[in-house]
N, C-alpha and C positions, 0 to 999 in steps of 0.2 A: 226587515230594519225596525220598521214600525212595531212588530210584535216582540223584539227584543226592548225597545226603549219605549217606554209608557208614556214619557214628554211629546217624542214625538209622535205616536199615536193619537195622543188628546190634542195636540196641535195641529193634526190633519183630520181626525173626526170632528172636532166641538164644531167649527164653523159651518160644517154640511149639517150637523146636528141641527143647529140652531135655524138655518135655512130651511129644512124637513118640516120641522116643528110649527114654524112661522107658516109655512106653506099650508100645513093641514088645518092650523086653527082657523086659518082663512077662510078656507071652504067648508069648516064646522064640520067634519066628518070623522069621529074619533076612532071608526075603524082602522082608519088609515095611520092613526097618531099610535094607536096600541100595536100595529104592527109594524110600525118604524120604530116605536120603542123596544120591542120584543128583538128586532135585528140588531138596535145598537149594543144591547145587555147580551147578544149572542156574541159578536165582536169583542166588548170587552172582557166577557168570560172565556172565551176564546184564546184572546193576546196574554191572561194573566195564566191559564192553564199551560200553554205552550212556550212561554217566554223560557223555562228552564231548558226545557228541550232543544229550543232553538239556539239557547247559548251553547248547550252542548254540542252540538251541531259546526256552531262557528268555531269552537275552539278546536274540535276535530281536524275543523279544514285548515285553523293555524298551525296545527299540530303535525298534519300531513305536508303544508306547505315547509316547514321548518326540517322535516326532516328530508324532504326532496332537497333542500339547499345542503343541508349534513351530509346526503349521498353524492352531491355532486361534488362536493368539497372534497370528500374521500377520494371517490373517481380521480379526481383531477393529483390527488397525493398518488396514488398509486400509480398513474401514469408518469409521475415527476422520477417516483423511485423506480419504475422499471426503467426507463431511460436512461438514470444513473447507472443503475447495475448493467446496464447494456453497454454504457461507457467502460464502466470499470473493467467489464469482461475483455472487452477490445485492448484496454491496455494492458490487463494481465498476460492475455494470449501475445501479445508485440513483447513483453517482457520475456516471457517463457522461451518464444523465438530465438530473441538476442541473446539469453542466457545458454539457450542450446548451440548457438552461432560459436559463442565465448567458451563453452565448454570444449567443442568439436575441435575450434583452433587450438585452444592449448594443448589436448591430447596431441595433434598433430607436431606441434612444438617441442612436446616431450619426448615424442617419438623420434623425431629428426635431431634432438640433443642426444638423446642415449644414441642413436648410428652416429653421431658423428663422435661421441666420446668413444665410441667402439673402433671405430675407423684408426683414431688417434693410438688408442692400447695396441692394436696391431702394427702399426707403424714404428711405435716406440718399442715394440717388442721386435719386429725385424730389424732394427737398426741399433738393438740393445741399448737401448736407450732408458733411463731411469725418469718415472714422472712424479714429482711430487705437488700435490694440490692442496694449495690452503686456503680454508675458508676466514677471512678476516672477520668475520661477525662474531663466529661462534669458535674459533680456535682449532676445528678438526680438520684433520688433515688425512688425504688420502694417497697411496704409493702404489706403485705397480711391483711386481716379484723383482724386476732387473733394478729398481732403485736398492732393493734390499740387499741385492746381491753384489752389486757394484760397492756396497759398503761393507761386505763380508759378513752379513747375516743371514739368518735362513726366512726364506718370505712364509713360512708356513707359522714361525712365532715372532717375526718382526712387527712391533707396535710402535708407529712413529706419532708424535706430539708436536707441535711448535716450540714446548719448552725443550724437548731433548733435543732437537734441532739446532737449538741456541747452543745448549749445553756441549755438542760435536763440534759448533763452528771454532776455527781457529780464532785465537784472544787478537792477533792482529786485524784481523778480517771484519771483526764483529762493528765497528765504528764506521768503515764504509758501506757494506752491506746494508745496516740501519739509516744510512744518511739518504741512499737510493730508493730505499723501501719506501721511506717519507715522502721523499719527492715524487715518487711515482704514484703514493696515495694520493697526495694532492695534488694531482695533475702539473706538477712542473716539470715532468720529463715524459714524454710521449711511450718509452720502453723500459721494461726493466731488463738489464742484460749487465752481469756482471759474472766476475770469477771470483772464488772464494775457494778456502781447503774445509773438510770435514774430514773429523777423525774415525777411522775405520773400528770395525771391533777386533782388530789385530792390535791397537795402539797409533799405526801410522797414518799419515796424512793423503787424501787424496783430492788433486785440485777437479772441481765442478763448474761448467758453466751453466748458469741459470739464467 
């Protein structure tokens, strides 16, 4: 500290130098006086010449301390990010597991639905019953061959739509069928069960229980 700060060095050396000079003069020995003067001059010269070097050393020590602090902060940040990545990884694995379960359950449900549809088709075929399946959202319809043959059409060329179904409906049956359909769609009645007439390909009418 004394070699870096000149005021501190002077404050430290000056009183001792005065005491040394006073002691040497008291004994009237010039040899010791010049020796003390040489030592004092050496201390002053050494302080002046090493001042910049000592400052550089202290600056290096400060920079090293700052670097150590920065490295510690970076290590802490890296540790926090690693913990966050680990947590996110666990969350992603859990979501993937849940997604796999959901996909598996959906495939099983689709398989069961296909099996039920096939059983229904076989049952209707065995009973010689027609199938008319209407998608109320898209207006698409599905029928089985027995449905087409029931109305006198060739199943290979028969194409059913909701509009064609309405066109074949007997005019007297249009209102009761529409009212029951609306009531069923709105949840006002628990089942859709009605008899109506459909025009066959030959022009005649066939009573159908739906």
